N, C-alpha and C positions, 0 to 999 in steps of 0.2 A: 834297462834296454828301453829304447824309447817305444817299442812295440806294447811292453806291458805298460808301461806309462799311459799309453794311448786308451788300451782298454780299461784302465782303471777310472781313467776320469770319463770314459763315455757312461761306464755302468755307473759311477757316481752320480752324473746328470740324470741319468734315469731313476736313479734311487729317489733322489729327492722330490721327484713326481709321482712315484709309484701309490702315493695316498690317494691319489682320486678315484677312489674304489668303487664298489658295487653301489654304494648308494649316492654315488655323486651326482648322477644323472647328465643330462647335458645342458650347456646353457639355452635358456628359453628365448627363443625371437633374436631380434637385433636391436641396437639402439634406433631411435626414431631416426637419425642423421644418416644410418647407413644405408647406402643403395650401392648396386655394382657398378663401380667407377670404371670411367672412360680408361682405355687401354693406357694412355700416357701417364694415367695418376697410380697405376699400378704398384709403379716402384715406390713410389711413396709411401703409399698405405701398408705396405710390406715391411718397408723399413720402420714405419709408425708401430707396427705388433710386435717387432723385435724390442724396439725401445720400450714398449709398456711391459713386455717380457720380464727383459732386464731389469727394468724398475720395481716391477714385482718381487723379483727373487730379491732385490736388494733390501726392499721393505719388509722380507720375509712374509709377504702377504699369501698365504696358501690360497683364499678364495679368488685372489685376482689371478694365481698362476692356473688354477683350474679353469678360468672362465676363457683362457685363452688357448687351450686345448682344444684339438680337433675331433671329430667323434671317432675315428680310428683310434686316435691315442687314447683316450678314455677306454675304447674296448680292450686294448692291450693292458693297461693299468687296473683296470677291473679285475683281470686274471692274477695280477700281481698281489693286490689287497686280499683278495679270496684266499690265496695261498697262504698268505701271512696269518690269515686268521685260524684255518684248519689245518695247515701244516702239510697239506697235499703239493707235492712239488710234481707229480708225474703230468707228462706232456707240456711242461713250461720250456721256454727257450732261456739260454743263458742270462740274457739281461733280466727277464721276469724273474727267475729263481734269484738272481742277486737281489734285487729289489724285496722281494719277500723275504729272503733269508737275513737283510739289513734290519729290517723291521721287525722282525722276530729277535734279534739279537738285543734291540732295545726296549721293546714292548712287550707284554704279554696280551694273551690274545683277547682278554678281559678288558685291558686298557683299549686295545685297537676297536673292540665294539663300542666303547663310550664315547671314542674321541669323533669328531667330523672328517668327512674327507680334507678340508682345509686345515684342520688343526693336526691332522698327520703330516702333509706337505710342511706345515711350517714347523713342525717338530724336525722333520729332516733337514731344514734349513738353518734351525737353531744350532743342529749339530755341526754345520759345516761341511757335510757330505760334499759339496761341492767345490768348496774353497773358496774364500772371499778374493782371491785375486782373478780366480776363473771368471767371478761376476762383475768386478767392478772392471776389469780390464777387456772386458770381450766386446767386440765389434763385427760389422758384417759388411761386406764387399761384394762387388760384381752381383746383385741382384738380376736374377733372368725371371720372366714371367711368361707361361705358357698357359692360355685360357684362365682356368681356375686353381692352377698349381704355380707354386713359385721356388726359387731356391735361392742362397746366397749362400758365399765363404765366409764361414765362421773365422774370427781371427782375436788370439790373446796374446796381448803384449806385441801386437803388430805383426804376428806371425798367423800363417794360416793354421787351423787345426783339421783333423780327418773326420770330427764330428760332423755331419751333414746339417745345414739349416735349411728346414724344408717348412712351406706352408701351403695352405690349402683354403679356397674360397667357401665358404659354407653361410647360406642365408645373406650375404651381401658383404660379410666380415671376414677379412683374413686371421686365420688361427694358425698355431703352431703345430705341424705335424711330426710326432715322433716317429713315427711307424719305420722309415727308413734307416733313421740312427740306432733303433734297436735292432734291426735285422743285420747291420753292420757289425754291431757290438757282438752279437750272437757269432758272427762269423770269424770274428777276430778271437774271439774265446775257443772257438772249435779249433782254429787254426793255432792257436797256442797250444792247446791241449796235444794235437797231433805232433807238433814240433818238438815238444819236450816229453811225448809219451806218457802223458798223464792222462787221468778222466777230466772232463769237462768239469764234474763237481769238485775235484780237486784244484783245478786253475780257479773257480770261483771261490773257493774258501782261501786259497791263499790271497786273492786281490782283497776279500772282503775282511781278513787280517790285518792286511797291510794299512786298510783305510781306516780300523780300529785304532791300530797303532798310531796311524800319523793324525788322527783327530785332534781338532784345537780345543783345548778345554773350555767347556760352559758353564756359566753361573747357575 
């Protein structure tokens, strides 16, 4: 089913970034050259942030990924990492719960505590949770900027996908904002649960099991 595949891909993308947790903190300050760009330069700047994010994912650079996340995104993924550490899932949305369960599937709490947030992100990338084709074939079209927020149409293999590509300008720098993508993923999981008359937890477990089975082998 196309809907199930969309839910799985959205959740996998969130899971890769779920390691930017409690101890990550926020990017401090901005590059010396970063200033609020004139309106006509914003589209170019947003596109450059997207390219930087794609390059960080391709390079499996966890630190580079974290530096590109918005503050609100880090707030969301902090809850995910905390849940992975202590196993307490109460109050989590489906996307956060999926990320936490995915981390717990592969890493013990003691291992999570020893690893830096960047190392956890890199672990997810090494596991190919997003899938190499999604990263290498991803592009963005039709960028729209409104004040300090921007969005674009994410395309994979030249086809639009339903995962939002959102950005927010913080301290003069455009950063990736995952909040709407996570909200949409939560809604998709809840809709799938209602349509199939299953619990949200059952849907999440099914998607996670499929992701594990389809995971490419790592060395």
